[in-house]
C-alpha positions as CSV (number, residue, x, y, z in Angstrom):
1,M,49.5,151.9,94.4
2,S,49.2,149.1,92.7
3,R,51.5,150.1,90.0
4,L,54.2,151.7,92.5
5,T,54.1,148.1,94.7
6,W,54.8,146.2,91.0
7,L,57.9,148.5,90.3
8,L,59.3,148.0,93.3
9,V,59.0,144.7,93.1
10,V,60.6,144.6,89.5
11,L,63.1,147.0,90.8
12,I,64.0,145.0,93.6
13,A,64.3,141.7,91.5
14,L,66.4,143.1,89.0
15,L,69.0,144.3,92.0
16,Q,68.6,141.0,93.3
17,Y,69.9,138.9,90.1
18,P,73.2,139.8,90.2
19,L,73.7,139.4,93.8
20,W,72.9,135.5,93.3
21,L,73.2,134.7,89.1
22,G,75.7,137.4,88.2
23,K,79.4,136.8,87.5
24,G,80.1,137.2,91.1
25,G,76.9,136.1,92.7
26,W,76.4,133.6,95.4
27,L,76.1,130.7,93.5
28,R,79.5,130.8,91.6
29,V,81.2,131.8,95.1
30,W,79.6,128.7,96.5
31,D,80.4,126.7,93.7
32,T,83.9,127.8,93.2
33,S,84.5,127.3,97.4
34,R,83.6,123.8,96.8
35,Q,86.2,122.9,93.8
36,L,89.0,124.5,95.7
37,D,88.2,122.3,98.9
38,A,88.2,119.4,96.8
39,Q,91.4,120.6,95.0
40,R,93.3,121.5,98.9
41,E,91.9,117.9,99.6
42,A,93.8,116.3,96.5
43,N,96.9,118.2,97.2
44,Q,97.0,116.8,100.6
45,K,97.2,113.2,99.6
46,L,99.8,114.5,96.7
47,E,102.0,115.9,99.3
48,E,101.8,113.1,101.6
49,R,102.5,110.6,98.8
50,N,105.3,112.8,97.7
51,A,106.9,112.7,101.2
52,G,107.0,109.1,101.3
53,L,108.3,109.0,98.1
54,D,110.9,111.4,99.0
55,A,112.0,109.5,102.4
56,E,112.2,106.4,100.2
57,V,114.8,108.0,97.7
58,R,117.3,109.5,100.9
59,D,116.8,105.7,102.3
60,L,117.7,104.2,98.3
61,K,120.6,107.1,98.1
62,S,122.0,106.6,102.2
63,G,122.2,103.2,103.1
64,L,122.2,99.6,101.4
65,D,119.8,97.8,103.8
66,A,117.2,99.8,101.4
67,I,118.3,98.4,98.6
68,E,119.2,95.3,100.1
69,E,115.7,95.0,101.5
70,R,114.0,96.0,98.0
71,A,116.3,93.4,96.3
72,R,115.2,90.6,98.8
73,F,110.9,91.2,98.4
74,E,110.9,92.7,95.1
75,L,113.1,90.5,93.0
76,G,113.4,87.4,95.2
77,M,117.3,87.5,95.3
78,I,118.9,85.8,98.0
79,K,122.9,86.3,99.7
80,N,125.7,83.9,98.5
81,G,125.2,80.7,100.9
82,E,121.7,81.1,102.1
83,I,119.1,78.6,101.3
84,F,115.7,79.5,99.9
85,V,112.8,77.7,101.6
86,Q,109.3,78.5,100.3
87,V,106.2,76.9,102.7
88,P,103.2,76.7,101.0
89,Q,99.9,77.8,102.8
90,Q,96.9,75.9,102.8
91,A,93.6,76.6,101.9
92,Q,91.3,78.0,104.5
93,S,87.8,76.5,104.7
94,A,84.8,79.1,105.0
95,Q,84.3,78.4,108.7
96,P,87.3,78.6,110.8
97,A,87.2,75.7,113.4
98,A,85.9,77.0,117.1
99,V,89.0,76.6,119.1
100,P,87.6,75.5,122.7
101,K,88.4,77.5,125.6
102,A,90.3,76.2,128.4
103,A,89.2,75.9,131.6
104,V,90.7,78.5,134.1
105,P,90.0,77.0,138.0
106,K,89.0,79.7,140.3
107,R,91.5,80.5,143.1
108,S,90.1,82.1,146.5
109,I,91.8,85.2,147.5
110,P,93.0,85.0,151.1
111,R,91.9,87.8,153.1
């Protein structure tokens, strides 16, 4: 009986090999599924970026407000007759100063 048992164990192992490690085995299916999920996530991010770019292109084609805004903020342009004023920001210390809370008087509520 020992030989028959070993023969059956070897036969089962040979049948299981393609299921787990073969061309269409579970390990390859799992790996492909993981890659597919990662690619879907990347595609979703690219679709969101493309939608934003499409909206920006439509704004630039349809109105002058978007063009004016880009010229002001990206190129630093100003209109004729405007005066440009730049206010320098102060360097902030490592610890911001604590602001004391104002004392709030207690009021009694009439019954």
